Backbone as a ProteinNet text record, in pm:
[ID]
protein_1_A
[PRIMARY]
MALSWNQIERESLIDTSAIFPSDEQLLSLYNRCQNHPNQFAVNIARMIFSPEEMKNSNCRGVKQKFALDKGRLTFIRNAVIKYYQIPPSYQVEVWKQCMQGIDTRCRHERRPKLKDIIFS
[TERTIARY]
12245.8	12119.5	12030.3	11907.7	11812.9	11756.8	11736	11676.4	11524.8	11459	11312.9	11263.2	11135.7	11073.3	11092.8	11072.4	11086.3	11229	11327.5	11466.2	11499.6	11452	11476.7	11409.2	11284	11211.3	11281	11322.5	11385.9	11515.6	11593.7	11722.1	11705.3	11593.2	11574.3	11511	11472.5	11406	11507.5	11470.8	11560	11577	11467.6	11470.5	11510.7	11636.8	11683.9	11652.4	11602.9	11570.6	11432.6	11350.5	11216.1	11224.3	11133.7	11124.7	11006.8	11036.1	10933.5	10886.8	10758.9	10708.8	10772	10785.4	10842.1	10738.4	10783.2	10691.3	10581.4	10619.2	10522	10418.7	10463.8	10370.8	10275.4	10327.2	10242	10139.1	10180.1	10087.5	9978.6	10016.7	9918.8	9820.5	9872.5	9788.1	9695	9747.8	9666.3	9551.8	9581.2	9477.3	9366.2	9400.3	9298.6	9219.4	9276.1	9212.3	9183.6	9153.5	9154.7	9088	8970	8900	8905.8	8998.2	9001.4	9143	9186.6	9322	9342.7	9237.2	9245.9	9284.6	9217.4	9246.7	9386	9425.4	9559.7	9663.5	9643.9	9736.2	9741.1	9625.3	9620.2	9693.9	9673.1	9739.3	9890.6	9936.8	10082.2	10133.8	10060.3	10101.6	10113.5	10020.6	10025.8	10146.6	10195.1	10312.4	10442.6	10449.2	10578.5	10589.9	10480	10486.1	10450.5	10520.7	10489.3	10359.2	10290.6	10170.4	10199.4	10316.5	10354.1	10370	10431.5	10444.7	10307.1	10218	10084.9	10004.6	10026.9	9954.5	9988.8	10113.3	10160.1	10169.6	10118.2	10140.2	10014.9	10024.8	9929.9	10008.2	9942.3	10015.5	10083.7	10018.6	10072.7	10133.1	10122.1	10178	10098.5	9966.8	9881.5	9814.3	9750.7	9677.7	9767.8	9882.8	9979.2	10027	10038.1	10091.4	10215.4	10299.4	10415.7	10369.8	10447.7	10419	10480.6	10404.8	10460.9	10574	10670.5	10787.2	10746.4	10791.8	10753.4	10805.4	10921.9	10976.9	10890	10843.2	10755.8	10618.9	10568.8	10441.1	10456.5	10570.4	10595.7	10597.5	10656	10655.4	10511.5	10426	10285.2	10216	10236.3	10172.9	10214.2	10344	10393	10336.1	10321	10263.1	10117.4	10042.1	9900.7	9891.6	9971.9	9968.6	10008.3	10109.6	10157.7	10054.5	10008	9921	9780.8	9733	9598	9600.3	9719.7	9737.2	9651.5	9671	9595.4	9645.7	9557	9600.8	9641.6	9735.3	9783.1	9671.8	9566.6	9458.4	9382.2	9393.5	9322.8	9415	9545	9639.3	9625.3	9607.7	9595.9	9471	9360.1	9234.4	9241.6	9295.9	9307	9401.1	9513	9608.1	9547.2	9465.7	9398.1	9310	9238.4	9152.9	9237.4	9350.7	9440.7	9495.4	9533.8	9584.6	9475.7	9352.3	9241.8	9227.2	9239	9230.6	9343.3	9464.7	9579.6	9562.2	9516	9491.5	9384.7	9281.3	9176.5	9236.5	9322.1	9387.3	9474	9542.5	9624.3	9536.4	9419.9	9327.6	9281.1	9256.6	9214.6	9323	9447.9	9558.8	9561.6	9517.1	9519	9405.8	9298.3	9181.9	9196.8	9170.2	9182.8	9076.6	9114.4	9023.1	8926	8804.7	8702.8	8749.6	8811	8857.1	8963.8	9046.6	9148.1	9084.3	8974.5	8905	8835.5	8771.1	8695	8784.1	8902.4	8988.6	9094.6	9094.4	9198.2	9149.9
1819	1879.5	1772.3	1765.5	1666	1711.4	1615.9	1645.1	1645.2	1732.8	1732.7	1612.5	1582.5	1470.5	1486.2	1607.6	1628.8	1606.3	1647.5	1627.5	1478.7	1402.3	1258.2	1195.5	1233.5	1179.7	1217	1341.6	1386.8	1311.1	1286.7	1219.3	1076	1013.7	873.5	856	965.1	954.8	950.5	882.9	863.1	990.1	1056.7	1171.8	1296.6	1336.6	1452	1583.1	1579	1702.5	1755.3	1674.8	1717.3	1815.9	1910.7	2008.3	1969.1	1941.9	1897.5	2014	2012.7	2120.3	2114.2	2230.1	2239.3	2194.4	2178.5	2144.5	2250	2376.8	2486.1	2479.6	2449.8	2438.8	2321.7	2209.2	2093.2	2122.5	2191.2	2225.4	2319.5	2416.6	2508.5	2433.9	2345	2264.2	2174.9	2115.3	2032.1	2114.3	2235.4	2320.5	2353.8	2361.2	2388.3	2263.9	2146.5	2020	1932.7	1990.3	1917.4	1781.7	1768.3	1639.7	1560.3	1596	1534.8	1490.1	1375	1329.4	1310.6	1274.7	1258	1390.7	1498.8	1630	1676.4	1647.6	1679.6	1612.4	1483.6	1409.3	1468.1	1500.7	1558.1	1692.2	1774.3	1905.1	1892.7	1796.4	1774.5	1727.4	1636.8	1588	1704	1796	1911.9	1999.8	1995.7	2075	2008.5	1876.2	1810.5	1743.8	1734.1	1684.1	1798.6	1806.8	1909.8	1873.6	1972.4	1940.4	1840.8	1850.9	1758.6	1615.7	1601.4	1468.2	1408.4	1489.6	1439.7	1408.3	1486.1	1465.3	1330.5	1288.6	1167.8	1045.8	1056.1	950.2	921.2	815.7	788.5	717	688	634.4	501.6	413.4	278.1	254.3	349.6	330.6	234.4	238.4	150.1	229.3	156	214.8	304	250.3	315.3	451	463.9	585.2	548.3	647.1	626.8	625.1	562.9	565.4	690.9	756	868.4	816.3	901.1	863.7	805.7	683.3	613.1	683.4	743.7	815.4	932.8	1007	1121.3	1074.5	963.8	908.8	860.7	803.5	761	881	990.4	1113.8	1156.8	1154.3	1193.7	1099.5	970.5	872.1	894.3	913.2	935.6	1064.1	1166.6	1292.5	1272.6	1200.8	1173.8	1095.8	992.8	910	991.9	1076.4	1156.6	1261.5	1342.1	1454.3	1409.5	1302.2	1254.9	1142.8	1104	1000	876.6	825.9	711	584.7	510.6	386.1	282.2	195.1	95.5	14.9	-12.8	-94.6	-23.6	108.9	184.9	243.1	228.9	294.9	251.1	122.5	73.3	131.6	128.5	179.6	329.8	406.3	551.3	581.6	508.8	535.2	503	396.7	366	483.1	541.8	657	776.2	795.7	904.8	883.7	758.6	730.2	752.1	715.9	741.1	890.5	970.3	1115.4	1170.8	1121.1	1166.4	1124.3	1001.2	955.9	1040.7	1077.3	1164	1298.1	1352	1479.7	1464.3	1352.2	1327.3	1326.1	1263.7	1262.9	1403.3	1484.4	1622.9	1700.7	1671.5	1738.8	1700.9	1579.1	1533.7	1592.8	1627.5	1678	1827.6	1870	2012.5	2092	2211.2	2299.6	2360.8	2384.3	2441.6	2574.5	2658.3	2788.9	2771.5	2665.3	2640.3	2596.9	2523.8	2478.3	2596	2679.9	2793.1	2893.8	2922.2	3026.3	2977.5	2848.8	2800.6	2797.6
9585.3	9546.3	9483.2	9525.3	9473.4	9339.4	9250.9	9121.7	9133.9	9057.5	9058.2	8979.1	8996.4	8925.3	8775.5	8721.8	8577.8	8530.7	8609.2	8568.2	8560.1	8655.9	8654.2	8532.8	8507.3	8392.8	8262.4	8250	8125.6	8099.5	8204.7	8187.3	8139.5	8173.4	8136.6	7999.4	7933.6	7804.6	7691.4	7584.9	7471.6	7389.8	7357.4	7268.6	7346.5	7336.1	7410.7	7340.3	7216	7144.8	7182.9	7246.6	7284.9	7400.6	7400.5	7507.9	7595.6	7722.2	7815.1	7901.4	7939.5	8025.2	8164	8224.6	8359.3	8462	8585.7	8694.5	8706.1	8691	8702.3	8589.6	8468.4	8356	8375.5	8425	8449.2	8557.8	8662.8	8770.1	8720.1	8639.9	8581.9	8492.4	8411.5	8324	8406	8511.5	8600.2	8660.3	8703.2	8763.6	8664.2	8536.2	8432.9	8395.4	8415.9	8374.8	8495.8	8610.4	8736.9	8737.7	8685.4	8693.5	8563.3	8475	8342.2	8305.2	8354	8319.9	8170.1	8098.4	7953.7	7887.4	7925.4	7866.9	7908	8030	8078.2	7988	7958.3	7872.7	7731.9	7677.1	7542.3	7538.1	7639.2	7641.8	7655.3	7733.9	7741.6	7605.6	7541.5	7409	7310.5	7315.7	7225.6	7254.1	7377.7	7414	7368.1	7372.6	7348.1	7210.7	7137.7	6999.9	6905.9	6795.2	6696.3	6625.2	6566.9	6489.6	6377.4	6318.5	6210.8	6262.9	6380.9	6441.1	6469.2	6523.8	6557.2	6430.9	6327.1	6201.3	6138.4	6149.7	6082.2	6174	6295.4	6394.3	6475.6	6553.9	6661.6	6771.7	6882.6	6998.7	6971.8	6898	6879.8	6742.1	6651.4	6518.5	6432.9	6443.5	6364.3	6252.7	6160.1	6046.4	5960	5925.6	5837.2	5888.3	6019.2	6081.2	6160.5	6184.3	6269.3	6414.9	6500.1	6644	6704.5	6791.9	6866.1	6954.9	6983.8	7062.6	7198.3	7224.3	7347.7	7472.8	7463.9	7579.3	7619.1	7520.6	7551.4	7598.9	7542.2	7591.2	7735.7	7768.7	7906	7999.8	7954.7	8033.7	8062.1	7958.5	7974.5	8072.9	8053.2	8142.7	8288.1	8310.1	8446.2	8506.1	8424.3	8474.4	8513.9	8431.9	8463.8	8594.6	8608	8729	8851.6	8835.7	8948.2	8990.2	8895.4	8930.3	8971.4	8914.2	8948.1	9050.8	9095.1	9196.6	9164.9	9043	8995.4	9066.4	9134.4	9199	9093.7	9127.9	9030.9	8964.2	9035.5	8978.9	8866.5	8855.8	8752.2	8645.8	8663.4	8573.8	8428.7	8404.3	8266.3	8200.9	8271.4	8216.5	8188.3	8282	8263.7	8148.1	8138.3	8030	7893.7	7885.4	7758.3	7715.3	7810.4	7778.5	7734.5	7799.2	7760.9	7619.8	7588.3	7453.2	7348.6	7380.3	7286.9	7262.5	7367.3	7352	7267.3	7289.3	7209.9	7064.3	7041.3	6903.7	6835.6	6909.5	6853.7	6813.6	6898.3	6866	6741.6	6727.8	6607.9	6482.9	6491	6375.6	6341.5	6441.9	6417.7	6344.3	6374.1	6304.5	6157	6123.4	5983.5	5901	5964.7	5891.4	5866.5	5743	5714.5	5791.1	5830.8	5901.8	5801.2	5843.3	5755.4	5696.2	5778	5727.8	5619.1	5628.5	5526.9	5395.9	5403.6	5283.5	5215.9	5292.1	5237.7	5169	5228.3	5175.2	5079.4	5043.9	4952.1	4810.3
[MASK]
++++++++++++++++++++++++++++++++++++++++++++++++++++++++++++++++++++++++++++++++++++++++++++++++++++++++++++++++++++++++

């Protein structure tokens, strides 16, 4: 029996406690973010990293933050490349934009929500 792309990716990742989206979930997410690989990457990150992980981290572990798990980031990168069929010549540029989006989402997790400030 052949393994699906996700099973192969999951087996090669270091962090076995992480829960990765299924092929069906990724396809559904892709259909919602069709022309936006950056948003696709951010949405996958929100699925596989806890809010606490995102709050205390960023992609590269700079500015006194922890680095997000490289295995899970590799999973996101591979999903973006697969679903958007990014040619090798553009992969670095597209991934940089995706990492910027994920880092932006991490910053949003650190900032208190207006409703939390008003009601506290």
